[in-house]
C-alpha positions as CSV (number, residue, x, y, z in Angstrom):
1,X,-10.0,-117.0,-2.8
2,X,-9.7,-114.7,-5.7
3,X,-8.5,-111.9,-3.5
4,X,-5.8,-114.2,-2.2
5,X,-4.6,-115.0,-5.7
6,X,-4.3,-111.4,-6.7
7,X,-3.2,-110.0,-3.4
8,X,0.5,-110.0,-3.9
9,X,2.6,-108.0,-6.3
10,X,5.6,-109.5,-8.1
11,X,8.1,-107.8,-5.8
12,X,6.3,-108.6,-2.5
13,X,8.4,-107.5,0.4
14,X,11.0,-105.8,-1.8
15,X,11.6,-102.1,-2.1
16,X,10.4,-100.5,-5.3
17,X,12.2,-97.3,-6.1
18,X,10.5,-94.6,-8.1
19,X,8.0,-97.1,-9.4
20,X,10.8,-99.3,-10.7
21,X,11.7,-102.7,-9.3
22,X,15.0,-103.5,-7.5
23,X,17.1,-100.8,-9.2
24,X,20.1,-101.8,-7.1
25,X,20.0,-105.4,-8.3
26,X,19.9,-104.1,-11.9
27,X,22.9,-101.7,-11.5
28,X,24.9,-103.4,-14.3
29,X,22.1,-103.1,-16.9
30,X,22.7,-99.7,-18.3
31,X,19.5,-98.3,-20.0
32,X,19.8,-98.4,-23.8
33,X,18.3,-95.2,-25.2
34,X,15.7,-95.3,-27.9
35,X,17.1,-94.6,-31.4
36,X,15.0,-91.7,-32.7
37,X,17.7,-90.7,-35.3
38,X,19.6,-87.4,-35.1
39,X,16.7,-85.2,-36.2
40,X,13.3,-86.8,-35.4
41,X,10.3,-85.0,-36.8
42,X,8.5,-85.2,-33.5
43,X,10.3,-86.4,-30.3
44,X,7.9,-88.1,-27.9
45,X,8.1,-86.7,-24.4
46,X,8.2,-89.9,-22.3
47,X,8.2,-89.8,-18.5
48,X,11.5,-90.6,-16.8
49,X,10.1,-93.8,-15.4
50,X,9.0,-94.9,-18.9
51,X,12.4,-94.1,-20.4
52,X,14.3,-95.9,-17.7
53,X,12.1,-99.0,-17.8
54,X,12.3,-99.3,-21.6
55,X,16.0,-98.5,-21.6
56,X,16.7,-101.4,-19.2
57,X,14.4,-103.6,-21.3
58,X,16.2,-102.9,-24.5
59,X,19.6,-103.6,-22.8
60,X,18.2,-106.9,-21.4
61,X,17.0,-107.9,-24.9
62,X,20.5,-107.2,-26.4
63,X,22.1,-109.3,-23.6
64,X,19.5,-112.1,-24.0
65,X,19.3,-112.4,-20.2
66,X,16.4,-114.3,-18.8
67,X,15.7,-115.4,-15.2
68,X,14.6,-113.4,-12.2
69,X,16.0,-110.1,-13.4
70,X,14.2,-110.5,-16.6
71,X,11.0,-110.8,-14.6
72,X,11.8,-107.6,-12.6
73,X,12.6,-105.6,-15.8
74,X,9.5,-106.7,-17.7
75,X,7.4,-106.0,-14.6
76,X,8.6,-102.4,-14.7
77,X,7.9,-102.1,-18.4
78,X,4.4,-103.5,-17.9
79,X,3.8,-101.1,-15.1
80,X,4.3,-98.1,-17.5
81,X,2.8,-99.8,-20.5
82,X,0.7,-102.9,-20.0
83,X,0.1,-103.3,-23.7
84,X,3.7,-104.0,-24.6
85,X,3.4,-107.3,-26.3
86,X,7.2,-107.9,-26.5
87,X,7.5,-107.4,-22.7
88,X,4.8,-110.0,-22.1
89,X,6.3,-112.5,-24.5
90,X,9.8,-112.1,-23.0
91,X,8.4,-112.5,-19.5
92,X,7.0,-115.9,-20.5
93,X,10.4,-116.8,-21.7
94,X,11.9,-115.9,-18.4
95,X,9.2,-117.9,-16.5
96,X,9.9,-120.9,-18.7
97,X,13.7,-120.5,-18.2
98,X,13.2,-120.6,-14.4
99,X,10.7,-123.4,-14.7
100,X,9.7,-123.8,-11.0
101,X,6.1,-124.2,-10.0
102,X,6.7,-121.6,-7.3
103,X,7.6,-118.9,-9.8
104,X,4.5,-119.7,-11.9
105,X,2.3,-119.6,-8.8
106,X,3.8,-116.2,-7.9
107,X,3.1,-115.1,-11.4
108,X,-0.5,-116.1,-11.3
109,X,-1.0,-114.0,-8.2
110,X,0.7,-111.0,-9.7
111,X,-1.3,-111.4,-13.0
112,X,-4.5,-111.1,-11.0
113,X,-3.6,-107.5,-10.0
114,X,-2.5,-106.6,-13.5
115,X,-5.6,-108.2,-15.1
116,X,-8.1,-106.4,-12.8
117,X,-6.4,-103.1,-13.6
118,X,-6.2,-103.7,-17.4
119,X,-9.3,-105.7,-18.2
120,X,-9.6,-104.6,-21.8
121,X,-6.0,-105.6,-22.5
122,X,-5.7,-108.8,-24.5
123,X,-2.1,-109.5,-23.4
124,X,-3.0,-109.8,-19.7
125,X,-5.7,-112.4,-20.4
126,X,-3.4,-114.4,-22.7
127,X,-0.6,-114.3,-20.1
128,X,-3.0,-115.5,-17.3
129,X,-4.1,-118.3,-19.6
130,X,-0.5,-119.5,-19.9
131,X,-0.1,-119.4,-16.1
132,X,-3.2,-121.5,-15.5
133,X,-2.3,-123.8,-18.3
134,X,1.1,-124.5,-16.8
135,X,-0.2,-124.9,-13.3
136,X,-3.3,-126.8,-14.3
137,X,-5.3,-124.7,-11.9
138,X,-8.5,-124.2,-14.0
139,X,-11.2,-124.5,-11.4
140,X,-14.2,-122.8,-9.8
141,X,-12.0,-120.2,-8.3
142,X,-10.7,-119.1,-11.7
143,X,-14.2,-118.9,-13.0
144,X,-15.1,-116.7,-10.1
145,X,-12.2,-114.5,-10.9
146,X,-13.5,-114.0,-14.4
147,X,-17.1,-113.4,-13.0
148,X,-15.7,-110.6,-10.8
149,X,-14.2,-109.0,-13.8
150,X,-17.4,-109.3,-15.8
151,X,-19.3,-107.5,-13.0
152,X,-17.4,-104.4,-14.1
153,X,-18.2,-105.0,-17.8
154,X,-20.5,-107.9,-18.6
155,X,-19.6,-107.7,-22.3
156,X,-15.8,-107.8,-22.0
157,X,-14.8,-109.7,-25.1
158,X,-11.4,-110.7,-23.7
159,X,-12.8,-112.0,-20.4
160,X,-15.4,-114.1,-22.3
161,X,-12.8,-115.5,-24.6
162,X,-10.6,-116.5,-21.7
163,X,-13.6,-118.0,-19.9
164,X,-14.5,-120.1,-23.0
165,X,-11.0,-121.4,-23.2
166,X,-11.0,-122.3,-19.5
167,X,-14.3,-124.2,-19.8
168,X,-13.2,-126.1,-22.8
169,X,-9.7,-126.9,-21.6
170,X,-10.7,-128.1,-18.1
171,X,-14.2,-129.3,-18.9
172,X,-15.9,-127.0,-16.4
173,X,-19.4,-127.1,-17.9
174,X,-21.5,-128.1,-14.9
175,X,-22.6,-124.7,-13.7
176,X,-22.2,-122.5,-16.8
177,X,-25.8,-122.4,-17.9
178,X,-26.7,-121.4,-14.4
179,X,-24.1,-118.6,-14.5
180,X,-25.4,-117.3,-17.8
181,X,-29.0,-117.5,-16.5
182,X,-28.0,-115.2,-13.6
183,X,-26.6,-112.7,-16.1
184,X,-29.7,-112.9,-18.3
185,X,-31.9,-112.3,-15.3
186,X,-29.9,-109.2,-14.4
187,X,-29.9,-107.9,-18.0
188,X,-32.0,-109.8,-20.5
189,X,-30.4,-107.7,-23.3
190,X,-26.9,-109.1,-22.5
191,X,-25.9,-110.5,-25.9
192,X,-22.7,-111.9,-24.4
193,X,-24.6,-114.0,-21.9
194,X,-26.9,-115.4,-24.7
195,X,-23.9,-116.1,-26.8
196,X,-22.3,-118.0,-23.9
197,X,-25.4,-120.2,-23.6
198,X,-25.1,-121.1,-27.3
199,X,-21.4,-121.8,-26.8
200,X,-22.2,-124.2,-24.0
201,X,-24.8,-126.0,-26.0
202,X,-22.5,-126.3,-29.0
203,X,-19.4,-127.4,-27.2
204,X,-21.2,-130.0,-25.0
205,X,-23.1,-131.6,-27.9
206,X,-26.5,-130.5,-26.5
207,X,-27.4,-129.1,-29.8
208,X,-27.8,-132.6,-31.1
209,X,-30.3,-133.4,-28.2
210,X,-33.7,-132.5,-29.5
211,X,-35.2,-132.6,-26.0
212,X,-32.5,-130.3,-24.6
213,X,-33.0,-127.8,-27.4
214,X,-36.8,-127.8,-26.9
215,X,-36.3,-127.0,-23.2
216,X,-33.9,-124.2,-24.2
217,X,-36.5,-122.8,-26.6
218,X,-38.9,-122.6,-23.7
219,X,-36.3,-120.7,-21.6
220,X,-35.8,-118.2,-24.4
221,X,-39.6,-117.8,-24.9
222,X,-39.9,-117.1,-21.2
223,X,-37.6,-114.1,-21.7
224,X,-39.6,-112.9,-24.6
225,X,-42.7,-112.9,-22.5
226,X,-40.9,-110.4,-20.3
227,X,-40.1,-108.3,-23.4
228,X,-41.1,-109.5,-26.9
229,X,-39.1,-106.6,-28.4
230,X,-35.8,-107.9,-27.0
231,X,-33.7,-108.9,-30.0
232,X,-31.2,-111.1,-28.0
233,X,-33.5,-114.0,-27.3
234,X,-34.9,-113.8,-30.8
235,X,-31.4,-114.2,-32.3
236,X,-30.8,-117.0,-29.8
237,X,-34.0,-118.9,-30.8
238,X,-33.1,-118.4,-34.5
239,X,-29.6,-119.8,-33.9
240,X,-31.0,-122.8,-32.0
241,X,-33.5,-123.6,-34.7
242,X,-30.8,-123.4,-37.5
243,X,-28.3,-125.6,-35.6
244,X,-30.6,-128.1,-33.9
245,X,-32.0,-131.3,-35.3
246,X,-34.7,-130.8,-37.8
247,X,-37.2,-132.8,-35.8
248,X,-37.7,-131.2,-32.3
249,X,-39.3,-133.2,-29.5
250,X,-41.9,-130.6,-28.8
251,X,-45.0,-131.3,-26.7
252,X,-48.3,-129.8,-27.9
253,X,-49.5,-127.1,-25.5
254,X,-46.3,-127.0,-23.4
255,X,-44.1,-124.0,-23.5
256,X,-42.1,-123.9,-26.7
257,X,-44.5,-126.3,-28.4
258,X,-47.7,-124.4,-27.8
259,X,-48.1,-124.0,-31.6
260,X,-47.1,-127.4,-32.8
261,X,-47.1,-131.2,-32.3
262,X,-44.5,-133.9,-31.6
263,X,-41.8,-134.1,-34.2
264,X,-42.7,-130.8,-36.0
265,X,-40.2,-129.2,-38.3
266,X,-38.3,-126.6,-36.3
267,X,-38.5,-123.9,-38.9
268,X,-42.3,-124.4,-39.4
269,X,-42.6,-124.1,-35.6
270,X,-40.6,-120.8,-35.5
271,X,-42.6,-119.4,-38.4
272,X,-45.8,-120.0,-36.6
273,X,-44.3,-118.6,-33.4
274,X,-43.3,-115.4,-35.1
275,X,-46.7,-114.9,-36.6
276,X,-48.4,-115.5,-33.2
277,X,-46.2,-112.8,-31.6
278,X,-46.8,-110.3,-34.4
279,X,-50.5,-110.9,-34.0
280,X,-50.3,-110.0,-30.3
281,X,-47.5,-107.4,-30.7
282,X,-48.1,-105.6,-34.0
283,X,-44.9,-104.0,-35.1
284,X,-42.5,-106.2,-33.1
285,X,-39.3,-105.6,-35.1
286,X,-37.2,-108.6,-34.1
287,X,-40.1,-111.0,-34.7
288,X,-40.8,-109.5,-38.1
289,X,-37.1,-109.7,-39.0
290,X,-36.8,-113.4,-38.1
291,X,-40.0,-114.1,-40.0
292,X,-38.6,-112.2,-43.1
293,X,-35.5,-114.5,-43.1
294,X,-37.7,-117.6,-42.7
295,X,-40.0,-116.5,-45.6
296,X,-37.0,-116.0,-47.8
297,X,-35.5,-119.3,-46.9
298,X,-38.6,-121.3,-47.6
299,X,-38.7,-119.6,-51.0
300,X,-42.2,-120.2,-52.2
301,X,-44.1,-117.5,-54.0
302,X,-46.5,-117.3,-51.1
303,X,-43.8,-116.9,-48.4
304,X,-41.7,-114.5,-50.5
305,X,-44.8,-112.3,-50.9
306,X,-45.4,-112.4,-47.2
307,X,-41.8,-111.5,-46.5
308,X,-41.9,-108.6,-49.0
309,X,-45.1,-107.2,-47.2
310,X,-43.3,-107.4,-43.9
311,X,-40.3,-105.5,-45.3
312,X,-42.7,-102.8,-46.5
313,X,-44.2,-102.4,-43.1
314,X,-40.8,-102.4,-41.5
315,X,-39.5,-99.7,-43.9
316,X,-42.5,-97.4,-43.6
317,X,-43.8,-97.9,-40.1
318,X,-42.1,-100.3,-37.7
319,X,-38.3,-99.8,-38.2
320,X,-37.9,-96.6,-40.2
321,X,-34.4,-95.9,-39.0
322,X,-33.4,-98.8,-41.3
323,X,-35.9,-98.0,-44.0
324,X,-33.3,-98.3,-46.8
325,X,-32.2,-101.7,-45.7
326,X,-35.8,-103.0,-45.5
327,X,-36.6,-101.4,-48.9
328,X,-33.7,-103.3,-50.4
329,X,-34.9,-106.5,-48.9
330,X,-38.5,-105.8,-50.1
331,X,-37.2,-105.3,-53.7
332,X,-35.2,-108.6,-53.5
333,X,-38.1,-110.6,-52.2
334,X,-40.6,-109.1,-54.6
335,X,-38.3,-109.9,-57.5
336,X,-37.8,-113.5,-56.4
337,X,-41.6,-113.9,-55.9
338,X,-42.2,-112.7,-59.5
339,X,-39.6,-114.9,-61.1
């Protein structure tokens, strides 16, 4: 289980003195003080634990010693400053120097504790990635570990980045759409979950499957029926249409294809869909924004004029907080229409 992986600290069963690991074993590594010059402008008041940990680490670096003691010293440094990149890099050198599977397994368990306590720290996720890479233990349990971290912050950029690496490296795609669907159900505005769905479609080649894209458009539309003002599914639909095959396999009268026929141009379909939503939900800002972009892309005098009119409505009535932006877009579209 995840708890089992993260349940042991690096120095399990060993005495930790004053927050530092195995000081008696490190007796011959005399702490090397930080060189602040004779007259520093501002001397930082470090805690005694921080000074001792960093002093031992500096001495270890000078000696170039790796192995178990290197792991103990770097663990102490990370305990007082988990963002110390040099300590993490040196720790990996120690692990590689020892080289046994046992030490990497112990490290993975220890990294679970550190990762859960420092989830916004890039170094902990990169370090865990290296452990999993060496052990080749990318599996459902590791995905569950990430899911537990995302429960605390569903938009943790580092956790999502690590999850994407894990999926790609070990080809763990089977349940990922289901995982993102559960997050979207919980919070339809979770842009990270929507982004992950697009990532899955792109990486698995599903974007080249017109039928799969059509089904995904239906999924996104179902979320818009819950809240047509939710910009997340609008951005997702726009991204799918831009990246998918031009000819979508849409069935007339069914879900995503309610406004079109088999083989319709995807952008023509999306234009019609935006107009239908605006007719039912006057002032729907994300629908209007997508339609403005489509009108500009099509580039005819008629669509440019339509886009300029939408920008005017957005600037003066529907999205006044961004009135200057929409006024600028209106001027651009009006100029292009008159050219």
